[in-house]
C-alpha positions as CSV (number, residue, x, y, z in Angstrom):
1,X,-7.2,24.4,-4.9
2,X,-10.1,24.7,-7.2
3,X,-9.8,21.1,-8.4
4,X,-10.0,19.8,-4.8
5,X,-13.4,21.6,-4.3
6,X,-14.8,19.6,-7.3
7,X,-14.0,16.2,-5.7
8,X,-16.8,14.1,-4.1
9,X,-16.4,10.8,-2.3
10,X,-19.1,8.2,-2.9
11,X,-19.0,4.5,-1.9
12,X,-15.2,4.5,-1.4
13,X,-14.5,6.2,-4.8
14,X,-13.3,9.7,-5.5
15,X,-15.6,11.3,-8.1
16,X,-13.9,14.2,-10.0
17,X,-15.4,15.9,-13.1
18,X,-13.1,14.0,-15.4
19,X,-13.2,10.5,-13.8
20,X,-13.3,8.1,-10.9
21,X,-10.4,7.1,-8.7
22,X,-9.8,4.5,-6.0
23,X,-6.9,4.6,-3.6
24,X,-5.1,1.6,-2.0
25,X,-2.4,1.6,0.7
26,X,0.4,-0.7,-0.3
27,X,2.3,-2.6,2.4
28,X,6.0,-2.6,1.5
29,X,7.8,-6.0,1.2
30,X,11.2,-6.7,2.9
31,X,12.6,-8.5,-0.2
32,X,15.8,-9.3,1.7
33,X,13.9,-11.7,3.9
34,X,12.8,-13.8,0.8
35,X,14.6,-16.8,-0.4
36,X,16.1,-16.7,-4.0
37,X,13.1,-18.6,-5.4
38,X,10.7,-16.2,-3.6
39,X,12.6,-13.2,-4.9
40,X,12.4,-14.5,-8.5
41,X,8.7,-15.1,-8.1
42,X,8.3,-11.7,-6.5
43,X,10.0,-10.0,-9.5
44,X,7.9,-11.9,-12.0
45,X,4.7,-11.0,-10.2
46,X,5.7,-7.4,-9.8
47,X,6.3,-7.2,-13.6
48,X,2.8,-8.7,-14.2
49,X,1.2,-6.2,-11.7
50,X,2.9,-3.2,-13.3
51,X,1.9,-4.4,-16.8
52,X,-1.7,-4.7,-15.7
53,X,-1.7,-1.0,-14.8
54,X,-1.7,0.0,-18.5
55,X,-1.1,3.5,-19.5
56,X,-2.4,6.6,-17.7
57,X,-4.5,4.6,-15.2
58,X,-2.3,4.7,-12.1
59,X,-0.2,6.8,-9.9
60,X,2.0,5.6,-7.1
61,X,2.4,8.2,-4.3
62,X,5.1,8.0,-1.7
63,X,4.8,10.0,1.5
64,X,7.3,10.2,4.4
65,X,6.5,10.4,8.1
66,X,8.2,9.5,11.3
67,X,8.2,5.9,12.4
68,X,6.1,4.7,15.3
69,X,6.4,1.4,17.3
70,X,3.5,0.0,15.4
71,X,5.5,0.3,12.2
72,X,8.0,-2.3,13.5
73,X,5.3,-5.1,13.8
74,X,5.4,-6.3,10.2
75,X,9.2,-6.3,10.0
76,X,9.6,-8.3,13.2
77,X,6.9,-10.7,12.3
78,X,8.7,-11.4,9.0
79,X,11.8,-12.3,11.0
80,X,9.9,-14.7,13.3
81,X,8.2,-16.5,10.3
82,X,11.5,-18.0,9.1
83,X,11.8,-21.3,10.7
84,X,14.5,-24.0,10.7
85,X,14.3,-27.7,11.4
86,X,16.4,-27.3,14.5
87,X,14.5,-26.2,17.6
88,X,17.8,-25.2,19.4
89,X,18.6,-22.8,16.6
90,X,15.0,-21.5,16.6
91,X,15.3,-20.7,20.3
92,X,18.6,-18.9,19.9
93,X,17.4,-17.0,16.8
94,X,14.2,-16.0,18.7
95,X,16.4,-14.6,21.5
96,X,18.4,-12.6,18.9
97,X,15.2,-11.3,17.3
98,X,13.8,-10.3,20.7
99,X,17.1,-8.3,21.5
100,X,17.0,-6.8,18.0
101,X,13.4,-5.7,18.5
102,X,14.1,-4.2,21.9
103,X,17.0,-2.2,20.3
104,X,14.7,-1.1,17.5
105,X,12.0,0.1,20.0
106,X,14.6,2.2,21.8
107,X,15.8,3.7,18.5
108,X,12.3,4.6,17.3
109,X,11.3,6.0,20.7
110,X,14.4,8.2,21.1
111,X,14.9,9.3,17.5
112,X,12.9,10.6,14.5
113,X,13.2,7.9,11.9
114,X,11.6,8.6,8.6
115,X,9.6,5.9,6.9
116,X,7.8,5.9,3.6
117,X,4.2,5.1,2.9
118,X,3.0,3.9,-0.5
119,X,-0.3,4.5,-2.1
120,X,-1.7,3.4,-5.4
121,X,-4.2,5.7,-7.1
122,X,-6.2,4.1,-9.9
123,X,-8.2,6.2,-12.3
124,X,-10.8,5.7,-15.0
125,X,-11.3,8.8,-17.2
126,X,-14.9,9.7,-18.1
127,X,-17.4,12.5,-18.0
128,X,-19.0,12.1,-14.6
129,X,-21.9,14.4,-15.5
130,X,-23.2,11.6,-17.8
131,X,-25.1,9.1,-15.5
132,X,-24.7,6.2,-18.0
133,X,-20.9,6.8,-18.3
134,X,-20.8,7.1,-14.5
135,X,-22.3,3.6,-14.0
136,X,-20.0,2.1,-16.6
137,X,-17.1,4.0,-15.0
138,X,-17.7,2.4,-11.6
139,X,-17.7,-1.0,-13.2
140,X,-14.5,-0.3,-15.1
141,X,-12.8,1.1,-12.0
142,X,-13.8,-1.9,-9.9
143,X,-12.4,-4.4,-12.6
144,X,-9.2,-2.4,-12.8
145,X,-8.8,-2.3,-9.0
146,X,-9.5,-6.0,-8.6
147,X,-7.1,-6.9,-11.4
148,X,-4.2,-4.8,-10.1
149,X,-4.7,-5.7,-6.4
150,X,-4.9,-9.4,-7.4
151,X,-1.6,-9.2,-9.3
152,X,0.0,-7.4,-6.4
153,X,-1.3,-10.1,-4.0
154,X,0.4,-12.8,-6.2
155,X,3.6,-10.9,-5.6
156,X,2.8,-11.1,-1.8
157,X,2.2,-7.4,-1.7
158,X,-0.7,-6.6,0.6
159,X,-3.0,-3.7,-0.4
160,X,-6.0,-2.2,1.5
161,X,-8.6,-0.4,-0.5
162,X,-9.6,2.8,1.2
163,X,-13.3,3.2,2.2
164,X,-15.0,6.7,2.2
165,X,-13.7,7.6,5.6
166,X,-10.1,6.6,4.8
167,X,-10.3,8.6,1.5
168,X,-11.5,11.7,3.4
169,X,-8.6,11.4,5.8
170,X,-6.1,10.7,3.0
171,X,-7.2,13.8,1.0
172,X,-7.2,16.0,4.1
173,X,-3.7,14.9,5.0
174,X,-2.5,15.4,1.5
175,X,-3.9,19.0,1.4
176,X,-2.9,19.8,5.0
177,X,0.2,17.7,5.8
178,X,1.4,17.4,9.4
179,X,4.8,19.0,9.7
């Protein structure tokens, strides 16, 4: 608990005594919805993204919580995005997707379904008491964050960088998890 007291949040960055950190939420990808070529491209881009992390700069955190109806949106939208050249097939498929979505809504409403959330924590180590190092550290962290999120974007993995308010909420939830 002592370490948590030494954290400050400034301009969307966690400032600890030994470095600076940024946090991104990572949107999971339903790889099963991708074509074979898209899957191959995805794998290649994931390798590049992981390689860009380097050593000791990143941590991937996975947290579980119960699903809500809002969690279904991305999954169902991915199903609707797949189109064919046959409008009759598209109409039939749309009806099946609608029925599937209605069944999923019932399932989520009536049951506790755990889902996982993914977070990427990027860190640049430095002595934050030194103001020159601090300015340089902000620049290094920004470059690292941009490089990694850009590589993830090429793999069609969406990330959203936390601002100061989201960081405060994330840290509070990590320290005081809802049971």
